[in-house]
Backbone bond lengths (Angstrom), bond angles and torsions (degrees), N, CA, C in turn:
res aa  C-N    CA-C-N  psi(-1)  N-CA   C-N-CA  omega(-1)  CA-C   N-CA-C  phi
1 M - - - 1.449 - - 1.497 109.22 -
2 S 1.377 118.47 122.09 1.421 121.72 -174.59 1.543 114.18 -82.03
3 E 1.365 116.35 -25.52 1.429 118.04 -177.60 1.556 109.49 -135.74
4 I 1.268 116.35 138.60 1.475 121.87 179.87 1.493 107.87 -101.40
5 S 1.329 118.05 122.85 1.437 120.80 -178.84 1.547 113.94 -71.52
6 A 1.344 114.28 151.54 1.493 119.32 179.01 1.546 110.26 -61.73
7 S 1.310 116.59 -34.57 1.480 120.02 -178.92 1.531 110.69 -66.08
8 L 1.306 116.89 -36.99 1.459 119.94 179.54 1.524 110.94 -70.22
9 V 1.326 116.58 -39.60 1.457 121.82 174.58 1.524 111.05 -60.86
10 K 1.350 114.55 -42.81 1.500 121.10 178.64 1.527 110.40 -61.67
11 E 1.318 115.63 -43.91 1.484 119.08 -177.96 1.549 111.08 -62.78
12 L 1.347 113.64 -42.92 1.460 120.17 179.05 1.508 111.53 -63.30
13 R 1.323 116.32 -40.50 1.491 120.77 179.93 1.538 109.36 -64.12
14 E 1.325 116.71 -42.75 1.463 122.50 -179.49 1.519 111.39 -64.93
15 R 1.353 116.83 -34.42 1.436 120.55 -177.53 1.513 113.83 -81.86
16 T 1.353 116.65 -23.58 1.463 119.85 -173.70 1.522 111.85 -117.83
17 G 1.349 121.10 -25.89 1.410 122.49 -175.49 1.539 113.02 78.34
18 M 1.316 116.85 10.90 1.480 120.40 -178.02 1.554 110.48 -85.21
19 G 1.310 116.68 169.58 1.444 122.12 -178.87 1.501 112.32 -72.09
20 M 1.330 116.97 156.46 1.481 122.61 -175.11 1.537 113.08 -58.09
21 M 1.378 114.37 -49.96 1.482 117.20 -178.59 1.538 112.53 -65.40
22 D 1.347 116.56 -34.69 1.457 118.49 175.91 1.510 111.62 -64.94
23 C 1.320 115.91 -39.23 1.475 121.34 -179.73 1.529 109.53 -66.07
24 K 1.309 116.36 -44.16 1.457 120.41 -178.27 1.525 110.09 -64.58
25 Q 1.338 117.22 -42.59 1.450 119.30 -177.92 1.543 110.87 -65.79
26 A 1.353 114.67 -41.00 1.446 121.48 177.97 1.542 110.81 -59.05
27 L 1.339 116.75 -43.07 1.463 122.33 179.49 1.540 111.48 -66.80
28 V 1.318 116.58 -37.73 1.464 122.36 177.35 1.581 106.86 -62.70
29 T 1.313 116.42 -49.96 1.466 120.41 -178.76 1.515 110.57 -61.45
30 A 1.348 116.98 -37.90 1.477 121.41 -177.45 1.538 110.80 -88.11
31 K 1.296 117.89 4.49 1.466 124.84 179.25 1.527 111.37 53.56
32 G 1.345 114.69 44.42 1.481 121.61 174.46 1.508 114.13 85.44
33 D 1.314 119.52 -3.44 1.471 121.13 -179.48 1.545 108.54 -81.24
34 I 1.310 118.27 108.77 1.465 120.71 -171.84 1.535 111.90 -66.27
35 S 1.314 118.04 -33.60 1.482 119.06 177.64 1.506 111.89 -64.76
36 L 1.361 115.41 -44.57 1.452 117.57 177.30 1.525 111.24 -67.07
37 A 1.340 116.61 -32.85 1.449 120.18 179.11 1.571 111.20 -63.80
38 I 1.322 113.12 -39.54 1.489 117.39 175.53 1.534 110.62 -61.47
39 E 1.315 117.73 -40.89 1.451 120.30 176.59 1.508 112.69 -61.64
40 E 1.320 115.28 -40.17 1.475 120.81 178.12 1.551 109.63 -64.52
41 L 1.313 116.99 -41.73 1.480 119.44 179.76 1.539 110.65 -66.45
42 R 1.314 116.65 -36.13 1.464 118.88 178.98 1.529 109.78 -64.75
43 K 1.339 115.56 -39.57 1.441 119.29 178.37 1.519 110.55 -65.21
44 S 1.307 116.44 -48.63 1.468 120.40 -175.74 1.532 111.22 -69.53
45 S 1.351 117.48 -35.22 1.462 118.38 179.51 1.499 110.40 -67.91
46 G 1.302 118.27 -34.74 1.421 122.04 177.31 1.505 112.28 -65.35
47 I 1.346 116.96 -39.50 1.470 122.60 176.26 1.528 109.86 -64.67
48 K 1.318 116.39 -46.66 1.464 118.90 -175.24 1.547 110.13 -72.14
49 A 1.345 115.25 -31.50 1.462 117.31 177.93 1.550 110.98 -64.57
50 S 1.334 114.91 -39.08 1.433 120.26 -178.23 1.547 109.56 -68.13
51 K 1.342 118.75 -35.00 1.433 122.57 178.83 1.545 110.85 -67.45
52 K 1.306 115.70 -32.61 1.481 118.83 -178.77 1.518 112.48 -85.59
53 A 1.313 115.63 -11.46 1.499 120.80 -171.58 1.508 112.11 -64.07
54 G 1.342 118.72 -24.45 1.462 121.79 -178.34 1.528 112.57 -81.98
55 R 1.314 118.41 -10.01 1.457 120.28 -177.19 1.511 113.48 -81.70
56 S 1.309 117.80 142.73 1.435 121.45 -175.41 1.511 112.44 -65.72
57 A 1.325 116.18 126.09 1.462 119.99 178.79 1.527 105.43 -118.28
58 A 1.372 114.91 88.69 1.475 122.26 -172.90 1.528 111.04 -110.25
59 D 1.327 119.16 1.40 1.428 122.61 175.22 1.498 108.27 -105.44
60 G 1.337 118.04 -173.84 1.443 119.64 176.11 1.525 112.32 133.48
61 V 1.323 116.48 -147.97 1.451 120.85 -176.44 1.590 109.71 -144.41
62 I 1.314 113.13 159.30 1.454 120.79 168.31 1.536 107.06 -109.87
63 R 1.290 117.64 135.89 1.469 123.27 175.58 1.528 109.15 -119.72
64 V 1.340 115.58 136.45 1.453 118.35 -179.02 1.536 109.15 -150.69
65 E 1.359 113.52 146.59 1.431 119.24 179.22 1.534 111.11 -159.76
66 I 1.341 116.82 160.46 1.465 120.90 174.74 1.526 107.98 -107.15
67 N 1.285 117.20 128.94 1.464 124.02 179.50 1.510 108.26 -131.67
68 N 1.339 117.27 115.87 1.483 121.08 -178.62 1.517 113.14 54.78
69 S 1.355 113.71 47.71 1.469 121.87 174.72 1.561 112.24 69.82
70 K 1.286 115.91 6.51 1.506 119.76 177.28 1.541 110.48 -117.16
71 A 1.325 116.44 136.48 1.435 118.97 -178.47 1.532 111.19 -96.51
72 F 1.336 114.92 146.68 1.439 123.76 178.71 1.521 110.85 -130.13
73 M 1.302 119.13 132.86 1.465 122.73 -175.24 1.541 107.74 -137.64
74 V 1.320 115.59 139.82 1.478 118.98 -179.83 1.510 108.73 -147.68
75 E 1.342 115.53 144.50 1.504 121.72 173.57 1.484 109.43 -109.23
76 I 1.340 115.12 125.23 1.453 122.66 176.03 1.505 108.17 -116.53
77 N 1.340 116.85 123.48 1.459 122.86 -173.24 1.518 113.24 -107.40
78 C 1.315 114.09 149.87 1.466 123.12 169.20 1.516 106.97 -139.30
79 E 1.326 117.13 -171.81 1.465 119.10 -178.08 1.497 116.77 -91.63
80 T 1.341 116.18 -27.63 1.456 119.42 -176.32 1.516 112.17 -136.00
81 D 1.344 113.77 158.05 1.498 119.49 178.12 1.492 109.90 -66.16
82 F 1.340 117.15 -30.57 1.481 120.61 177.56 1.512 112.60 -55.60
83 V 1.347 115.11 -50.34 1.448 120.03 177.69 1.520 113.04 -68.03
84 A 1.338 117.81 -32.28 1.477 122.91 178.64 1.501 110.71 -59.63
85 K 1.368 116.12 -27.07 1.478 119.33 -177.97 1.536 110.96 -99.46
86 D 1.316 116.62 0.80 1.501 120.21 -179.17 1.537 109.21 -66.70
87 E 1.294 116.26 143.06 1.500 123.29 -177.46 1.558 109.88 -61.47
88 S 1.322 115.23 -43.52 1.457 120.15 179.88 1.530 113.10 -62.82
89 F 1.341 114.33 -39.71 1.453 120.74 178.66 1.512 109.70 -67.74
90 M 1.325 118.73 -39.20 1.454 121.78 179.74 1.540 111.21 -68.92
91 E 1.323 114.52 -36.70 1.503 118.78 178.79 1.544 108.26 -65.99
92 F 1.319 117.38 -40.18 1.474 120.73 177.70 1.511 110.55 -63.58
93 S 1.346 117.32 -41.17 1.472 120.60 -178.90 1.550 109.24 -67.73
94 D 1.334 118.58 -34.78 1.434 121.11 174.79 1.549 110.81 -61.49
95 E 1.321 115.37 -42.73 1.481 118.97 -177.34 1.530 110.52 -69.32
96 V 1.326 115.55 -36.01 1.489 118.84 177.47 1.536 110.28 -62.17
97 L 1.350 117.01 -46.79 1.419 121.44 178.36 1.470 113.42 -62.68
98 N 1.364 116.82 -44.36 1.439 120.28 -179.62 1.540 111.76 -63.80
99 T 1.277 116.45 -38.62 1.485 121.70 177.33 1.539 110.06 -64.91
100 L 1.291 116.74 -45.72 1.475 122.55 179.90 1.521 109.55 -59.55
101 S 1.330 117.71 -47.75 1.461 123.36 -174.28 1.544 115.21 -72.43
102 S 1.356 113.69 -14.49 1.452 117.51 -174.35 1.516 113.33 -109.63
103 G 1.341 115.43 7.80 1.489 120.52 -179.00 1.476 112.01 -136.11
104 D 1.370 115.61 -168.40 1.416 122.93 -179.35 1.543 106.17 -121.82
105 F 1.294 117.33 90.54 1.463 122.90 -174.90 1.566 108.81 -118.26
106 H 1.318 115.43 136.78 1.463 118.74 179.56 1.524 112.71 -115.80
107 E 1.351 116.85 -17.10 1.461 119.83 -178.90 1.549 106.53 -136.28
108 V 1.314 115.77 152.08 1.451 121.23 178.60 1.520 110.72 -62.06
109 E 1.368 115.67 -37.91 1.457 119.63 -179.66 1.539 111.35 -61.14
110 Q 1.339 115.36 -36.75 1.455 121.31 176.88 1.524 111.82 -67.34
111 L 1.362 115.29 -42.60 1.455 120.78 178.07 1.493 112.93 -61.52
112 M 1.380 116.31 -37.58 1.439 119.87 -172.77 1.519 116.14 -88.36
113 K 1.333 116.50 3.38 1.464 118.45 178.36 1.539 109.00 -67.75
114 G 1.339 115.48 143.59 1.477 119.09 173.33 1.529 112.37 83.85
115 D 1.351 114.60 -136.02 1.435 120.58 -168.75 1.544 115.29 -58.09
116 L 1.318 116.71 -37.86 1.455 120.06 -178.06 1.535 112.32 -62.37
117 Q 1.328 114.85 -37.62 1.461 118.48 179.49 1.518 111.21 -70.66
118 D 1.283 116.47 -38.32 1.469 121.16 176.58 1.546 109.37 -61.50
119 K 1.318 113.62 -45.82 1.493 118.25 -177.17 1.567 110.75 -67.51
120 R 1.314 114.65 -35.15 1.473 117.75 175.23 1.499 112.36 -61.14
121 E 1.300 115.79 -46.00 1.494 119.53 -178.06 1.544 109.84 -65.52
122 K 1.310 117.48 -39.21 1.479 120.81 176.89 1.535 111.61 -63.50
123 L 1.336 115.76 -37.38 1.438 119.82 -179.10 1.525 111.29 -70.91
124 I 1.341 116.63 -35.43 1.461 122.39 175.16 1.554 107.31 -60.15
125 Q 1.299 114.93 -45.75 1.483 119.20 -179.46 1.550 110.70 -64.30
126 K 1.286 116.25 -40.02 1.490 119.56 -177.57 1.503 111.56 -70.83
127 L 1.343 117.79 -45.61 1.462 122.62 -171.74 1.514 114.61 -93.40
128 G 1.364 115.91 -16.02 1.465 119.62 175.73 1.552 115.33 73.83
129 E 1.326 115.91 19.05 1.460 119.03 174.81 1.533 111.39 -128.69
130 N 1.356 115.69 155.68 1.431 120.08 174.12 1.533 108.24 -67.67
131 I 1.315 117.87 134.37 1.496 123.21 -179.98 1.501 107.84 -129.49
132 V 1.302 115.66 128.80 1.486 121.05 -173.66 1.530 111.14 -134.70
133 V 1.324 116.55 129.40 1.477 118.26 166.80 1.504 105.04 -86.45
134 R 1.355 116.45 106.77 1.458 121.74 -164.70 1.528 112.98 -85.72
135 R 1.316 116.26 -46.45 1.477 120.20 -174.69 1.518 111.95 -157.49
136 M 1.327 114.39 160.89 1.493 118.04 -178.97 1.532 109.05 -144.57
137 F 1.303 115.84 165.58 1.471 121.06 -177.95 1.510 109.05 -150.42
138 Q 1.320 115.94 142.84 1.488 121.48 173.31 1.523 106.34 -130.54
139 S 1.351 116.51 135.13 1.417 121.20 -175.18 1.525 114.46 -73.06
140 D 1.315 115.53 168.68 1.455 123.79 -177.99 1.514 112.02 -68.40
141 D 1.347 116.22 127.00 1.433 119.37 -178.91 1.547 113.97 -67.49
142 S 1.311 117.78 -19.48 1.460 122.49 -175.59 1.505 112.94 -85.18
143 A 1.336 119.08 -4.03 1.432 121.27 -176.43 1.536 112.62 -66.72
144 D 1.374 114.58 144.30 1.483 117.82 172.24 1.520 111.37 -80.49
145 H 1.317 115.10 -36.64 1.490 119.09 179.19 1.551 108.26 -141.11
146 T 1.311 114.97 140.23 1.438 121.62 -178.78 1.552 107.93 -124.28
147 G 1.293 116.12 131.59 1.504 120.14 177.15 1.479 111.52 -119.32
148 V 1.311 116.96 145.97 1.485 122.40 176.33 1.512 110.00 -128.45
149 Y 1.295 115.16 147.05 1.477 120.97 173.20 1.496 108.59 -136.13
150 L 1.299 118.94 134.96 1.466 125.72 172.60 1.491 109.53 -127.00
151 H 1.356 116.25 118.78 1.453 118.68 179.81 1.534 110.21 -64.48
152 S 1.337 114.70 158.38 1.450 120.13 -172.60 1.516 112.13 -63.93
153 N 1.300 120.71 -24.51 1.476 122.32 176.89 1.537 113.98 -84.30
154 K 1.370 116.54 -0.73 1.432 122.86 178.17 1.502 114.74 62.74
155 K 1.360 116.29 21.62 1.444 119.77 -176.68 1.519 111.81 -114.74
156 I 1.292 120.78 -4.78 1.447 125.23 175.07 1.537 107.18 -135.64
157 A 1.349 117.28 134.33 1.434 120.98 177.70 1.520 109.97 -150.60
158 C 1.304 116.31 160.24 1.463 120.83 -179.48 1.493 110.10 -148.15
159 V 1.323 115.00 146.37 1.510 123.63 173.96 1.530 105.63 -121.88
160 T 1.326 116.41 129.58 1.479 122.77 177.35 1.536 109.66 -124.48
161 S 1.328 114.42 133.45 1.489 121.08 178.46 1.537 108.20 -113.83
162 L 1.361 117.19 128.18 1.450 123.32 178.88 1.518 112.57 -114.19
163 R 1.351 113.60 147.01 1.460 118.97 164.36 1.527 104.53 -102.23
164 G 1.359 118.02 124.15 1.411 122.22 -169.98 1.511 111.14 77.32
165 G 1.323 117.47 -161.38 1.435 121.97 178.30 1.537 114.28 72.09
166 N 1.311 117.30 -151.01 1.438 121.38 -178.83 1.485 110.53 -153.80
167 D 1.346 118.61 174.11 1.450 122.09 -178.30 1.529 114.43 -61.94
168 E 1.345 116.37 -37.13 1.457 120.40 -178.85 1.522 110.12 -66.86
169 A 1.304 119.13 -44.02 1.448 122.35 177.14 1.510 112.91 -61.35
170 A 1.345 115.07 -42.98 1.493 120.52 177.61 1.536 110.48 -59.66
171 K 1.267 116.40 -43.48 1.515 121.19 -179.06 1.536 109.70 -68.37
172 D 1.297 117.51 -43.27 1.491 121.20 177.81 1.510 112.23 -58.77
173 I 1.336 115.39 -44.55 1.465 118.89 -178.04 1.531 110.35 -71.78
174 A 1.335 118.95 -34.03 1.443 120.89 175.33 1.576 109.25 -60.96
175 M 1.361 116.86 -43.89 1.431 120.68 178.93 1.532 111.06 -63.19
176 H 1.302 117.13 -41.29 1.437 122.12 177.77 1.519 112.15 -61.80
177 I 1.304 117.73 -43.34 1.480 120.18 -179.77 1.516 110.61 -66.95
178 A 1.349 116.65 -38.89 1.443 120.26 176.29 1.567 111.61 -56.56
179 A 1.325 114.42 -35.68 1.444 118.82 -177.68 1.545 114.13 -82.51
180 T 1.339 117.57 -33.33 1.458 120.28 -172.88 1.523 115.11 -105.49
181 D 1.320 117.95 -20.43 1.477 123.03 178.73 1.503 113.24 52.60
182 P 1.371 116.61 60.17 1.457 118.00 176.75 1.542 113.78 -65.47
183 L 1.319 114.16 156.99 1.499 120.11 -178.88 1.519 109.97 -84.10
184 A 1.351 118.43 -34.48 1.448 121.63 -175.18 1.520 110.17 -151.09
185 I 1.343 115.78 169.02 1.457 119.20 -179.13 1.543 111.55 -71.47
186 S 1.361 116.30 -45.03 1.470 121.22 -177.94 1.534 107.63 -138.25
187 P 1.341 118.26 166.74 1.464 121.98 178.46 1.531 111.82 -54.67
188 N 1.330 116.95 -36.49 1.445 122.46 -176.49 1.547 112.43 -68.24
189 D 1.352 114.53 -16.19 1.493 120.09 -179.31 1.539 113.60 -90.15
190 I 1.311 115.29 -7.81 1.486 118.15 -179.50 1.544 110.63 -75.76
191 P 1.257 119.69 123.89 1.501 122.02 -178.46 1.519 110.15 -57.51
192 I 1.321 115.86 138.20 1.431 122.72 -178.30 1.551 112.12 -59.59
193 E 1.387 115.02 -31.61 1.444 117.99 -179.53 1.540 111.55 -64.03
194 I 1.313 114.37 -37.57 1.469 119.70 177.03 1.503 112.09 -64.70
195 L 1.301 117.06 -44.52 1.473 121.97 -179.25 1.540 108.42 -64.51
196 E 1.293 119.16 -41.95 1.451 122.20 179.83 1.504 112.19 -66.09
197 K 1.332 115.33 -36.46 1.495 119.02 177.01 1.510 111.92 -67.61
198 E 1.340 116.77 -41.72 1.493 120.10 178.64 1.539 109.71 -65.21
199 K 1.338 116.09 -41.23 1.440 120.44 178.43 1.502 110.47 -59.36
200 E 1.303 116.18 -44.48 1.519 122.53 179.61 1.528 109.15 -58.03
201 I 1.335 115.72 -45.23 1.454 120.88 -179.80 1.514 111.49 -63.19
202 F 1.335 116.12 -45.20 1.487 118.80 179.83 1.484 111.57 -66.00
203 E 1.351 118.07 -35.19 1.473 120.59 179.24 1.497 110.07 -65.33
204 A 1.344 116.81 -41.28 1.487 121.21 177.34 1.510 111.88 -62.90
205 Q 1.363 115.56 -39.94 1.448 120.16 179.71 1.493 113.33 -64.18
206 S 1.393 114.32 -33.05 1.504 121.99 -174.83 1.513 113.62 -91.01
207 A 1.319 115.31 -9.63 1.470 120.34 -171.10 1.543 111.02 -60.40
208 D 1.324 118.77 -37.12 1.463 122.31 -174.67 1.507 111.49 -99.00
209 S 1.295 119.14 19.12 1.491 122.27 -178.01 1.521 111.51 -73.68
210 G 1.340 115.68 -19.99 1.485 117.06 -178.58 1.542 113.27 79.69
211 K 1.298 118.20 2.34 1.438 121.51 -179.71 1.535 110.46 -86.33
212 P 1.330 116.76 157.02 1.475 121.04 178.51 1.568 109.71 -59.66
213 K 1.338 113.07 155.30 1.466 119.94 -174.16 1.503 111.37 -59.33
214 D 1.335 118.39 -42.75 1.468 120.44 -179.00 1.517 112.42 -65.58
215 I 1.328 116.67 -31.44 1.446 119.32 176.03 1.557 112.06 -73.14
216 V 1.340 115.89 -36.03 1.452 120.87 175.76 1.532 110.02 -63.00
217 V 1.324 117.88 -43.40 1.465 121.45 177.98 1.529 111.26 -56.97
218 K 1.326 115.68 -44.26 1.439 120.57 179.13 1.501 113.20 -66.11
219 M 1.340 113.33 -37.90 1.512 118.60 177.06 1.535 110.33 -62.92
220 V 1.331 116.33 -43.82 1.479 120.16 178.84 1.507 110.87 -64.25
221 E 1.300 116.86 -44.63 1.429 120.72 178.19 1.557 112.89 -58.60
222 G 1.333 114.35 -39.05 1.459 119.68 178.54 1.547 111.12 -67.49
223 K 1.342 116.96 -38.61 1.434 119.87 178.91 1.523 112.84 -70.24
224 V 1.323 117.28 -36.37 1.442 121.86 176.16 1.524 110.37 -65.05
225 K 1.328 116.07 -43.68 1.490 122.41 176.67 1.543 110.97 -58.67
226 K 1.314 115.29 -43.47 1.461 119.88 -179.64 1.561 110.21 -66.66
227 F 1.326 115.05 -42.48 1.471 119.56 177.13 1.550 111.45 -58.40
228 V 1.333 115.88 -45.46 1.466 120.54 178.23 1.528 112.18 -58.81
229 S 1.318 115.15 -43.29 1.497 118.10 -177.16 1.526 109.95 -69.03
230 E 1.328 117.18 -30.50 1.490 121.64 -178.73 1.518 113.13 -73.33
231 V 1.371 117.37 -34.17 1.429 120.43 -172.71 1.529 113.65 -104.87
232 S 1.335 116.89 -5.04 1.490 120.53 177.81 1.533 109.68 -95.30
233 L 1.319 116.69 123.07 1.460 121.23 -176.93 1.541 112.68 -53.14
234 T 1.301 117.55 -49.41 1.472 119.61 -175.85 1.480 114.13 -65.19
235 E 1.351 119.06 -21.07 1.494 123.15 -180.00 1.489 112.81 -90.50
236 Q 1.301 118.59 -8.66 1.484 120.56 -173.41 1.538 110.04 -81.44
237 D 1.352 115.13 155.36 1.453 121.59 173.32 1.543 106.03 -78.40
238 F 1.315 116.58 134.65 1.471 124.04 179.08 1.558 109.10 -64.38
239 V 1.330 117.03 124.98 1.432 120.71 -172.15 1.578 113.07 -63.85
240 K 1.307 115.11 -27.61 1.482 118.10 178.21 1.526 112.97 -82.61
241 D 1.317 117.81 -14.42 1.406 124.25 179.34 1.523 110.22 -155.44
242 P 1.345 116.90 82.90 1.462 123.28 -172.81 1.541 116.19 -56.26
243 G 1.316 116.89 -14.99 1.459 121.71 178.43 1.511 110.54 -80.68
244 V 1.297 119.88 -6.22 1.469 122.94 -174.51 1.554 108.82 -117.96
245 K 1.303 116.32 128.97 1.490 119.79 173.89 1.538 109.32 -79.45
246 I 1.336 115.34 150.76 1.446 119.16 179.81 1.555 111.49 -59.27
247 K 1.372 115.01 -36.12 1.464 115.00 177.89 1.503 114.46 -64.76
248 S 1.363 114.72 -28.83 1.519 118.12 175.75 1.542 109.89 -72.37
249 L 1.331 114.86 -37.19 1.474 120.73 -179.86 1.564 108.04 -63.16
250 L 1.334 114.48 -42.96 1.485 119.32 -179.89 1.538 109.52 -65.61
251 D 1.304 117.88 -45.38 1.485 121.97 178.01 1.507 111.14 -58.12
252 K 1.310 118.01 -44.72 1.452 124.22 178.51 1.522 111.91 -57.07
253 N 1.347 116.69 -36.46 1.469 121.10 -179.64 1.506 114.56 -99.83
254 N 1.321 115.20 11.69 1.523 119.91 -179.05 1.557 110.21 48.42
255 A 1.332 110.28 51.32 1.502 116.97 -177.21 1.493 113.70 -126.95
256 Q 1.309 116.01 157.77 1.459 123.83 176.93 1.533 106.70 -136.79
257 V 1.347 115.90 132.93 1.435 119.92 175.22 1.526 108.49 -81.29
258 I 1.332 116.02 118.62 1.504 118.67 179.08 1.502 113.14 -100.09
259 Q 1.362 114.05 -14.96 1.458 116.82 -177.31 1.528 108.63 -168.26
260 F 1.328 115.90 144.02 1.470 119.33 167.12 1.555 108.58 -147.26
261 K 1.327 113.62 154.99 1.468 118.18 176.96 1.554 106.48 -145.09
262 R 1.332 114.88 127.73 1.460 121.23 -179.46 1.504 109.23 -117.99
263 F 1.335 118.60 129.67 1.458 123.92 176.43 1.539 106.90 -114.96
264 E 1.330 114.29 137.12 1.483 120.05 169.62 1.529 107.45 -130.17
265 V 1.310 116.04 130.92 1.477 121.11 -173.89 1.553 108.86 -55.26
266 G 1.352 114.32 129.68 1.465 119.60 172.45 1.483 117.03 78.34
267 E 1.354 120.16 -3.62 1.435 120.39 -176.06 1.567 110.24 -61.66
268 G 1.303 115.33 130.99 1.506 119.60 -179.80 1.497 112.69 83.47
269 I 1.300 121.64 -1.48 1.478 122.50 179.61 1.528 106.93 -89.88
270 E 1.299 116.80 130.27 1.467 121.25 175.08 1.547 108.06 -85.85
271 V 1.282 116.25 115.76 1.467 121.96 -176.29 1.525 110.52 -81.61
272 E 1.278 115.86 130.09 1.473 120.80 177.52 1.485 110.26 -68.20
273 E 1.366 114.32 131.99 1.490 119.88 174.73 1.569 105.69 -95.66
274 T 1.327 115.18 118.72 1.442 118.84 -176.51 1.516 110.58 -103.06
275 D 1.340 115.86 127.31 1.481 122.46 175.49 1.577 104.52 -92.41
276 F 1.357 111.92 96.18 1.465 117.82 -174.52 1.534 111.58 -61.45
277 A 1.326 117.55 -39.99 1.443 122.03 -179.29 1.497 110.37 -59.54
278 A 1.332 116.13 -46.85 1.484 121.42 178.31 1.514 110.74 -64.14
279 E 1.290 116.32 -36.93 1.479 120.63 -179.73 1.512 111.42 -64.59
280 V 1.342 114.28 -41.99 1.489 119.41 179.59 1.526 110.61 -67.67
281 M 1.336 117.33 -42.20 1.449 119.82 178.53 1.528 110.99 -63.25
282 S 1.360 116.61 -36.92 1.452 120.45 176.84 1.501 112.52 -60.92
283 Q 1.360 115.12 -41.92 1.457 119.58 179.41 1.517 113.20 -67.59
284 I 1.393 113.88 -35.23 1.494 118.84 179.80 1.564 110.28 -66.90
285 K 1.354 113.96 -38.26 1.473 118.34 -179.57 1.530 110.30 -66.56
286 K 1.297 117.63 -32.70 1.462 122.37 -176.95 1.562 111.93 -77.85
287 S 1.328 114.89 -21.39 1.476 119.17 -176.49 1.514 110.50 -84.36
């Protein structure tokens, strides 16, 4: 076939979601056979997806919902906020969440087998950015009440599971955790290694104070106590009513937090710093 019609290119684009030039090239290679062209695009999208896989994907969205009294949360990453707001990206994140909440998945790799992985690769091809389903979470089955909170920017979310209490209390505490990012439910839940490390830091900070040793010991104890109150959920002031401690709110609702999980987009991801001038020079030298 010497010429590929615009209608054929349009049909292939609609069926695959790929770019116009990629579709046209695939059709030329397949000599107008749309089935073979789809195979060509699958091959090329896989290659391009792997090339983009090394790029930092530290933006994106968190998706969360409650289905049959169980909460499901997932982080889907891309490289820029522009793509995070793209309609195709949002549709893909909807599908990831719907798949997660309708099945029994324990690992992201298990979740992404089959159709979702194919759709992810096609979306990478279409949008030109690395896209990663990074992590997922499912709430405790034994909870009496489960609350979820998703911030308006879709970049911070939290799931909270209560024994006792009610739905409103669970949701309020999920919102509070999203805002304050506690380290543990109660002081007793803070790992001893973390407490020892903080104590070591405070001792080093106080070493040159010039104060007597017994005073330094009390200073360090005070700082450790303050640290514990700041990072323990039950010791924090409730963000909606700073005069009330979370432990008092729980007591009022006859509730106990048995589990919480907070996701923030990109936390812990080391973002690549790109020297664009050096990158351009590198490309010039190769040409």
